[in-house]
C-alpha positions in Angstrom: 9.3 10.4 14.3 8.0 12.3 11.3 9.5 9.7 8.9 7.9 6.9 10.8 4.5 8.6 10.7 4.9 9.2 7.0 5.8 5.6 6.4 2.6 4.4 8.1 0.3 7.0 6.7 1.4 6.7 3.1 0.1 3.2 2.4 -3.1 4.0 4.3 -3.6 7.1 2.2 -3.1 5.1 -1.0 -5.7 2.6 0.2 -8.1 5.5 0.9 -7.6 6.9 -2.6 -8.2 3.5 -4.2 -11.3 2.8 -2.1 -12.8 6.2 -2.8 -12.2 5.9 -6.6 -13.0 2.2 -6.9 -15.2 2.8 -10.0 -12.6 4.9 -11.8 -9.6 2.5 -11.3 -10.0 1.0 -14.7 -10.2 4.3 -16.6 -7.3 5.7 -18.5 -7.5 9.1 -16.7 -7.0 7.4 -13.4 -4.1 5.3 -14.7 -2.4 8.3 -16.1 -2.6 10.1 -12.8 -1.7 7.1 -10.5 0.0 4.9 -13.0 2.9 3.7 -10.9 0.6 2.5 -8.2 -1.2 0.2 -10.6 1.7 -0.8 -12.8 1.4 -4.5 -13.8 -1.6 -5.0 -11.5 -4.5 -6.7 -13.3 -7.6 -5.1 -11.9 -9.9 -7.0 -14.2 -9.1 -10.4 -12.6 -10.0 -9.5 -9.0 -11.5 -6.4 -7.5 -9.1 -6.6 -4.5 -6.0 -6.6 -6.8 -5.9 -2.8 -6.8 -4.8 -3.0 -3.1 -1.6 -4.9 -4.0 0.8 -2.0 -3.8 -0.4 -0.5 -0.5 -0.6 -3.9 1.2 2.9 -4.8 0.0 4.2 -1.5 1.5 2.5 -2.3 4.8 4.0 -5.8 4.8 7.5 -4.4 4.2 7.1 -1.8 7.0 6.0 -4.5 9.4 8.9 -6.7 8.3 11.2 -3.9 9.5 9.3 -2.6 12.5 8.8 -6.0 14.3 12.5 -6.8 14.7 13.3 -3.2 15.4 11.0 -2.9 18.4 11.4 -6.5 19.7 15.2 -6.9 19.4 15.6 -7.3 23.2 13.1 -10.2 23.3 14.9 -13.0 21.6 12.1 -15.5 22.1 9.9 -13.5 19.7 
């Protein structure tokens, strides 16, 4: 239960950090602190590109959770 809660709250917390610090995303200080989250993401092209990492985590979690919860319902 704790692991599942952490898996859901982690990407949401990353999105909150990016939303609250939207002006500082392009600074070197922010990239030094949260560098892995923005690795190879071009924030200059699109302002929503900074959310790529958290959204991909949510997509992967849903990819695992949907078959896990609906394994009895084969029509889904």
